[in-house]
N, C-alpha and C positions, 0 to 999 in steps of 0.2 A: 634753981631747977632747970633743968634743960628740956627744951620742946622737942617733940619727935614730929617729923612729917608723916602725915597719914595721907596715904593714898588710897582713894575710893576707887572700888573696883568699877569697871565700865559695864553698864547694865545694858544689854541689848534687848530689844524689844522681842517678845515671843512670836514666833512664826504663827501665821493664821491657821495654818493646818500641820497636824502631824505628819511626817514623812517617813517612810521606810522603818529603820530602827526605833523610831520614837513612838510608834504605835505600842499601845499597851495591852489592847484586848487580844484575848485568846483566839476568839472567832469572828470572822468579818464576813459581810456580804460585799463580794466584789463584782464591779462592774467595769466596763470599759471596752474599747475596740478589739475584735479578735480575741475575746475572753468569753467563757461561758458563765453567765450569771448565775452564780451559786454562792452558798455559805462554804467558806474554806477556814481551815486552822491558819494562824499568822504566819508560820513557818512555810506552808505550802503557796500562800499569796505571796511571800516575798520571793520565793524561788521562781514563781510564775513571772512576775514583773523582771526580775533579774535575766530570766531567759529571753524576754522580749527587749531588753535594754531601756527600760522605762522605770519610773519611780510609782511606788504605792504610796497614795496620799488619800489621808482620812477626810473624806467629805462631809458626812453628818455623823459626828460623835455620838449624838443623843439618841438615836434609834437604837433599838435591839435586835440584832447584833448592829454594830457601827458599820456604816456604808462607806467602802474604799474604792477609789477609781485607779485604774493602772493607766497613767498618762506621763507624758513629758511635763515634770513639773515647772520649769523654767517657762516653757512656752504658754502652760495655764496661767501663770501669773502674768505673763505679758498680754494675754487675750484678755484678763480680768481688768488690767489697767487700760487698756484700749476701749473697753466697753464703758468703764467709768467716765473716762475722757469724752467718750460720744453722749453719754447721759448728761453730763455736765453741760455740754455743748447746746444739747436739745433742750434742757430746761432754762438756760439762761436766755433764750429767745422770746418766751413766753412771759410777758410782764402784762401785768393789769394797769389800763389807762383809766383814769376818771374823768367822767363829765358831770358837771355840777349844774342843776336847774334852781330857779326859785319857783314858787307855786303861779308866779304871775308872769312867766316866760312868753315873750312875744313870738309870732310866727319867724321873723328873720332871725332872731337868735337862735330859735329851734332849727331852722334849715341850717344856719351856721355849724351848730354842733353835730347837727346828723352828718354832714359832709366830713366832719373830724372823725366821727365813729366809723364812718365807711372806710376812710385811709388807715384807721387803727386795725379793723378786721382784715383789711388786704394784707397789712404787715404781719398778721398772725398774732396779734394781741388780744386779749381779752378786755372786755370794755364793763367797767362797774359806772352806772350812772346813778346819781340821787338827787333828790329834791329837798333842800335844805329850808326848814320852816324856822321863821324868827318871830318872837312875840307871840301875838294872837293869831298868826297865820296857819297855827297848828289846828285851829277849829275848821279850817277848810282842807282836810286832808284828802278829800276826793278830787280836788284840783290836781294835786301832786299825783294821784294815781293816773288820773286821765292823761297828764303829760307823759307819763313812762311808759303807759300802754299804747299810746300814740307812737311813740319813739319806737317801741318794740315791733309794732304793726309795720311801720316803716322800713324796718331794716329785716323784716321776716325772711326773705328769701336768701339773705346773705349771713344770716348767723342762727345760732341755735341758743334758746333760752336756758340759762343755768339755773337761774333764780328769778322768781316772779315779784313784783314790786310787794315789798313788806314794810313796814313802820319799825324803826327802832330808833327810839327816843325821840329826838327832832328832825331824824331823817328818814326818808323813804328811798329804800334802795332797790335796785334791780341789776343782774349780771348777765352778760351775753358773751359767748364764745364763737370764733370764725367756723364756718362749716368746713369740712376738710374734703 
C-alpha cells in the first residue's frame, strides 16, 4: 500500500472584530467621528465608510442592533496593543509584600519591620502583614490583634487599610496599600 502525504490546511485565528464585508447583520447602529449616530442599513453604512476612506468595524455584536464604528482598523489595533502593554506594565509594579510577626514580637523587631513596611509603601507595593500562631499561642489571639492594630496605627498617614485584622486558621492577617 502506498502512503499519501496529507497536508493540513493552515488555520488562521479568527479576527477579534468583523470588518466591512464580514459583517452579517442587516441593520447596524453606526458611531464614529464625523458620522451622525443612527441606525443604518448595512449597505448604507459600508458606503459611508468607503466615502470617508475608513473601515466599518463591528464593536459590540451582542447588542440589538449591533454597534459598528467607522475607524481606521489598523490604527485601532495599534492603539489596543499599546493600551494592553501599558496596563501590563502598570500591573506588574504592584506586588504584595509580606511581613510576618509572632504573638510575642518585641519592640525592636516591631520597629525594624515597620521601617521595611514604609520602604515597601514608598515603592508602591501593597503590604500584607500577619501574625503566625504556633501550638497553644492560638489561645492568645488578642496579642496578635494588638500587634497588627498598633502596626496599622503607626502607618496610618502613609497608607490606606484594605483589610482589617482577621483570623484565618492559625494566621491573623491585615492588608494595607499606599496612598496615592
